[in-house]
N, CA, C and O atoms as a GROMACS GRO file, in nm:
protein
  256
    1MET      N    1  -8.960  19.391  21.190
    1MET     CA    2  -9.003  19.366  21.056
    1MET      C    3  -8.996  19.496  20.976
    1MET      O    4  -9.010  19.605  21.031
    2CYS      N    5  -8.974  19.483  20.848
    2CYS     CA    6  -8.952  19.601  20.764
    2CYS      C    7  -9.065  19.628  20.666
    2CYS      O    8  -9.056  19.724  20.589
    3GLU      N    9  -9.171  19.548  20.667
    3GLU     CA   10  -9.277  19.572  20.571
    3GLU      C   11  -9.357  19.697  20.609
    3GLU      O   12  -9.348  19.748  20.721
    4ALA      N   13  -9.435  19.744  20.512
    4ALA     CA   14  -9.513  19.867  20.531
    4ALA      C   15  -9.656  19.844  20.484
    4ALA      O   16  -9.685  19.743  20.419
    5ASN      N   17  -9.743  19.936  20.516
    5ASN     CA   18  -9.880  19.934  20.466
    5ASN      C   19  -9.890  20.033  20.352
    5ASN      O   20  -9.829  20.140  20.357
    6ALA      N   21  -9.967  19.999  20.250
    6ALA     CA   22  -9.985  20.086  20.134
    6ALA      C   23 -10.122  20.154  20.142
    6ALA      O   24 -10.222  20.091  20.174
    7TYR      N   25 -10.122  20.283  20.112
    7TYR     CA   26 -10.243  20.364  20.120
    7TYR      C   27 -10.258  20.447  19.993
    7TYR      O   28 -10.158  20.490  19.934
    8PHE      N   29 -10.383  20.469  19.951
    8PHE     CA   30 -10.411  20.575  19.857
    8PHE      C   31 -10.427  20.700  19.942
    8PHE      O   32 -10.497  20.698  20.043
    9LYS      N   33 -10.362  20.808  19.902
    9LYS     CA   34 -10.370  20.933  19.978
    9LYS      C   35 -10.436  21.039  19.892
    9LYS      O   36 -10.388  21.070  19.782
   10VAL      N   37 -10.546  21.094  19.943
   10VAL     CA   38 -10.619  21.201  19.876
   10VAL      C   39 -10.636  21.313  19.978
   10VAL      O   40 -10.713  21.300  20.073
   11GLY      N   41 -10.564  21.421  19.958
   11GLY     CA   42 -10.566  21.529  20.057
   11GLY      C   43 -10.508  21.478  20.187
   11GLY      O   44 -10.396  21.427  20.191
   12ASP      N   45 -10.585  21.491  20.295
   12ASP     CA   46 -10.542  21.442  20.426
   12ASP      C   47 -10.595  21.303  20.456
   12ASP      O   48 -10.566  21.247  20.562
   13GLN      N   49 -10.674  21.246  20.364
   13GLN     CA   50 -10.736  21.116  20.386
   13GLN      C   51 -10.645  21.003  20.339
   13GLN      O   52 -10.579  21.013  20.235
   14GLU      N   53 -10.642  20.894  20.417
   14GLU     CA   54 -10.566  20.774  20.383
   14GLU      C   55 -10.664  20.658  20.368
   14GLU      O   56 -10.744  20.632  20.457
   15GLU      N   57 -10.657  20.588  20.255
   15GLU     CA   58 -10.740  20.471  20.230
   15GLU      C   59 -10.647  20.349  20.222
   15GLU      O   60 -10.568  20.337  20.129
   16LEU      N   61 -10.658  20.259  20.320
   16LEU     CA   62 -10.572  20.141  20.325
   16LEU      C   63 -10.595  20.054  20.202
   16LEU      O   64 -10.708  20.019  20.169
   17LEU      N   65 -10.486  20.019  20.137
   17LEU     CA   66 -10.494  19.936  20.016
   17LEU      C   67 -10.444  19.794  20.044
   17LEU      O   68 -10.510  19.697  20.006
   18LEU      N   69 -10.329  19.782  20.109
   18LEU     CA   70 -10.271  19.650  20.137
   18LEU      C   71 -10.179  19.661  20.257
   18LEU      O   72 -10.098  19.753  20.266
   19GLU      N   73 -10.191  19.566  20.348
   19GLU     CA   74 -10.106  19.562  20.467
   19GLU      C   75  -9.984  19.473  20.444
   19GLU      O   76  -9.985  19.388  20.354
   20ASN      N   77  -9.881  19.492  20.522
   20ASN     CA   78  -9.762  19.407  20.523
   20ASN      C   79  -9.697  19.395  20.386
   20ASN      O   80  -9.656  19.286  20.345
   21VAL      N   81  -9.688  19.507  20.315
   21VAL     CA   82  -9.628  19.508  20.182
   21VAL      C   83  -9.478  19.483  20.194
   21VAL      O   84  -9.408  19.548  20.271
   22ASP      N   85  -9.432  19.386  20.117
   22ASP     CA   86  -9.291  19.348  20.116
   22ASP      C   87  -9.222  19.396  19.988
   22ASP      O   88  -9.104  19.430  19.990
   23LYS      N   89  -9.298  19.398  19.877
   23LYS     CA   90  -9.240  19.438  19.748
   23LYS      C   91  -9.331  19.537  19.677
   23LYS      O   92  -9.453  19.524  19.680
   24VAL      N   93  -9.268  19.636  19.613
   24VAL     CA   94  -9.337  19.727  19.521
   24VAL      C   95  -9.259  19.716  19.390
   24VAL      O   96  -9.143  19.755  19.382
   25ILE      N   97  -9.326  19.664  19.288
   25ILE     CA   98  -9.260  19.640  19.160
   25ILE      C   99  -9.325  19.732  19.055
   25ILE      O  100  -9.440  19.710  19.016
   26PRO      N  101  -9.251  19.835  19.010
   26PRO     CA  102  -9.308  19.925  18.909
   26PRO      C  103  -9.324  19.856  18.775
   26PRO      O  104  -9.237  19.780  18.732
   27GLN      N  105  -9.436  19.884  18.710
   27GLN     CA  106  -9.463  19.838  18.576
   27GLN      C  107  -9.510  19.961  18.500
   27GLN      O  108  -9.526  20.067  18.560
   28GLU      N  109  -9.533  19.950  18.371
   28GLU     CA  110  -9.570  20.067  18.293
   28GLU      C  111  -9.706  20.121  18.339
   28GLU      O  112  -9.809  20.059  18.313
   29ASN      N  113  -9.706  20.236  18.406
   29ASN     CA  114  -9.826  20.301  18.460
   29ASN      C  115  -9.900  20.218  18.565
   29ASN      O  116 -10.014  20.248  18.597
   30TRP      N  117  -9.838  20.117  18.618
   30TRP     CA  118  -9.896  20.030  18.721
   30TRP      C  119  -9.792  20.004  18.829
   30TRP      O  120  -9.672  20.020  18.806
   31LEU      N  121  -9.839  19.965  18.945
   31LEU     CA  122  -9.752  19.916  19.051
   31LEU      C  123  -9.804  19.780  19.094
   31LEU      O  124  -9.924  19.762  19.115
   32LEU      N  125  -9.715  19.685  19.107
   32LEU     CA  126  -9.750  19.554  19.160
   32LEU      C  127  -9.705  19.551  19.305
   32LEU      O  128  -9.586  19.565  19.335
   33LEU      N  129  -9.801  19.535  19.395
   33LEU     CA  130  -9.772  19.528  19.538
   33LEU      C  131  -9.783  19.384  19.583
   33LEU      O  132  -9.877  19.314  19.545
   34GLU      N  133  -9.688  19.339  19.662
   34GLU     CA  134  -9.692  19.201  19.713
   34GLU      C  135  -9.668  19.204  19.863
   34GLU      O  136  -9.574  19.269  19.910
   35ASP      N  137  -9.754  19.134  19.939
   35ASP     CA  138  -9.736  19.131  20.084
   35ASP      C  139  -9.650  19.012  20.126
   35ASP      O  140  -9.607  18.932  20.042
   36ILE      N  141  -9.626  19.000  20.254
   36ILE     CA  142  -9.536  18.895  20.305
   36ILE      C  143  -9.595  18.755  20.290
   36ILE      O  144  -9.524  18.656  20.305
   37PHE      N  145  -9.725  18.747  20.260
   37PHE     CA  146  -9.790  18.618  20.242
   37PHE      C  147  -9.802  18.578  20.095
   37PHE      O  148  -9.855  18.472  20.063
   38GLY      N  149  -9.751  18.664  20.005
   38GLY     CA  150  -9.756  18.635  19.863
   38GLY      C  151  -9.879  18.688  19.791
   38GLY      O  152  -9.893  18.670  19.670
   39HIS      N  153  -9.970  18.755  19.865
   39HIS     CA  154 -10.087  18.815  19.801
   39HIS      C  155 -10.040  18.935  19.719
   39HIS      O  156  -9.954  19.012  19.762
   40ARG      N  157 -10.098  18.951  19.600
   40ARG     CA  158 -10.057  19.058  19.510
   40ARG      C  159 -10.175  19.146  19.472
   40ARG      O  160 -10.288  19.100  19.464
   41LYS      N  161 -10.145  19.274  19.449
   41LYS     CA  162 -10.244  19.369  19.396
   41LYS      C  163 -10.174  19.450  19.288
   41LYS      O  164 -10.063  19.498  19.306
   42LEU      N  165 -10.242  19.463  19.177
   42LEU     CA  166 -10.194  19.545  19.068
   42LEU      C  167 -10.279  19.671  19.066
   42LEU      O  168 -10.401  19.664  19.049
   43VAL      N  169 -10.216  19.786  19.086
   43VAL     CA  170 -10.291  19.912  19.094
   43VAL      C  171 -10.236  20.012  18.994
   43VAL      O  172 -10.115  20.018  18.969
   44ARG      N  173 -10.327  20.090  18.937
   44ARG     CA  174 -10.287  20.196  18.845
   44ARG      C  175 -10.259  20.319  18.931
   44ARG      O  176 -10.350  20.396  18.963
   45ALA      N  177 -10.133  20.336  18.967
   45ALA     CA  178 -10.095  20.441  19.061
   45ALA      C  179  -9.947  20.471  19.048
   45ALA      O  180  -9.872  20.402  18.979
   46ARG      N  181  -9.909  20.577  19.116
   46ARG     CA  182  -9.767  20.610  19.127
   46ARG      C  183  -9.738  20.635  19.274
   46ARG      O  184  -9.828  20.666  19.352
   47ILE      N  185  -9.612  20.622  19.310
   47ILE     CA  186  -9.573  20.647  19.449
   47ILE      C  187  -9.574  20.798  19.472
   47ILE      O  188  -9.512  20.874  19.399
   48LYS      N  189  -9.646  20.838  19.575
   48LYS     CA  190  -9.655  20.979  19.612
   48LYS      C  191  -9.554  21.012  19.721
   48LYS      O  192  -9.490  21.117  19.719
   49GLU      N  193  -9.541  20.920  19.817
   49GLU     CA  194  -9.453  20.945  19.932
   49GLU      C  195  -9.422  20.813  20.001
   49GLU      O  196  -9.508  20.725  20.009
   50LEU      N  197  -9.300  20.800  20.050
   50LEU     CA  198  -9.262  20.686  20.134
   50LEU      C  199  -9.228  20.740  20.272
   50LEU      O  200  -9.145  20.829  20.285
   51SER      N  201  -9.291  20.685  20.373
   51SER     CA  202  -9.260  20.722  20.511
   51SER      C  203  -9.202  20.596  20.577
   51SER      O  204  -9.274  20.517  20.637
   52LEU      N  205  -9.074  20.581  20.564
   52LEU     CA  206  -9.009  20.456  20.606
   52LEU      C  207  -9.010  20.437  20.757
   52LEU      O  208  -9.025  20.324  20.804
   53VAL      N  209  -8.995  20.543  20.832
   53VAL     CA  210  -8.998  20.532  20.978
   53VAL      C  211  -9.136  20.487  21.025
   53VAL      O  212  -9.148  20.409  21.120
   54ASP      N  213  -9.241  20.538  20.957
   54ASP     CA  214  -9.378  20.502  20.993
   54ASP      C  215  -9.428  20.377  20.922
   54ASP      O  216  -9.539  20.332  20.947
   55HIS      N  217  -9.346  20.321  20.833
   55HIS     CA  218  -9.380  20.200  20.758
   55HIS      C  219  -9.505  20.221  20.673
   55HIS      O  220  -9.596  20.138  20.672
   56LYS      N  221  -9.509  20.334  20.600
   56LYS     CA  222  -9.624  20.367  20.515
   56LYS      C  223  -9.577  20.399  20.374
   56LYS      O  224  -9.475  20.464  20.352
   57ILE      N  225  -9.656  20.351  20.277
   57ILE     CA  226  -9.636  20.380  20.136
   57ILE      C  227  -9.761  20.454  20.090
   57ILE      O  228  -9.871  20.400  20.096
   58TYR      N  229  -9.743  20.578  20.044
   58TYR     CA  230  -9.856  20.657  19.996
   58TYR      C  231  -9.857  20.656  19.844
   58TYR      O  232  -9.757  20.687  19.780
   59LEU      N  233  -9.972  20.619  19.788
   59LEU     CA  234  -9.988  20.610  19.643
   59LEU      C  235 -10.090  20.712  19.596
   59LEU      O  236 -10.180  20.752  19.670
   60GLU      N  237 -10.075  20.753  19.470
   60GLU     CA  238 -10.170  20.842  19.406
   60GLU      C  239 -10.230  20.769  19.287
   60GLU      O  240 -10.157  20.719  19.202
   61LYS      N  241 -10.364  20.763  19.281
   61LYS     CA  242 -10.431  20.696  19.170
   61LYS      C  243 -10.403  20.770  19.040
   61LYS      O  244 -10.400  20.893  19.037
   62LEU      N  245 -10.383  20.694  18.933
   62LEU     CA  246 -10.367  20.752  18.800
   62LEU      C  247 -10.498  20.738  18.724
   62LEU      O  248 -10.576  20.647  18.749
   63GLU      N  249 -10.522  20.829  18.631
   63GLU     CA  250 -10.642  20.824  18.548
   63GLU      C  251 -10.640  20.698  18.463
   63GLU      O  252 -10.534  20.649  18.425
   64GLN      N  253 -10.758  20.646  18.433
   64GLN     CA  254 -10.768  20.524  18.351
   64GLN      C  255 -10.727  20.551  18.214
   64GLN      O  256 -10.728  20.461  18.130
   0.00000   0.00000   0.00000
């Protein structure tokens, strides 16, 4: 399977946001994350790092 888990990353800490992410759809200052079951989360963040071998998406929160 090719899906990944999405995390907020602050320093060395990882906070799990959504598992089994299949789609990341950029929107204006937002990211829409969708998992393999169709569950969606809209987060005010930007992509900080993609670790494809580890199946991880690291996000950085944006100011409100």
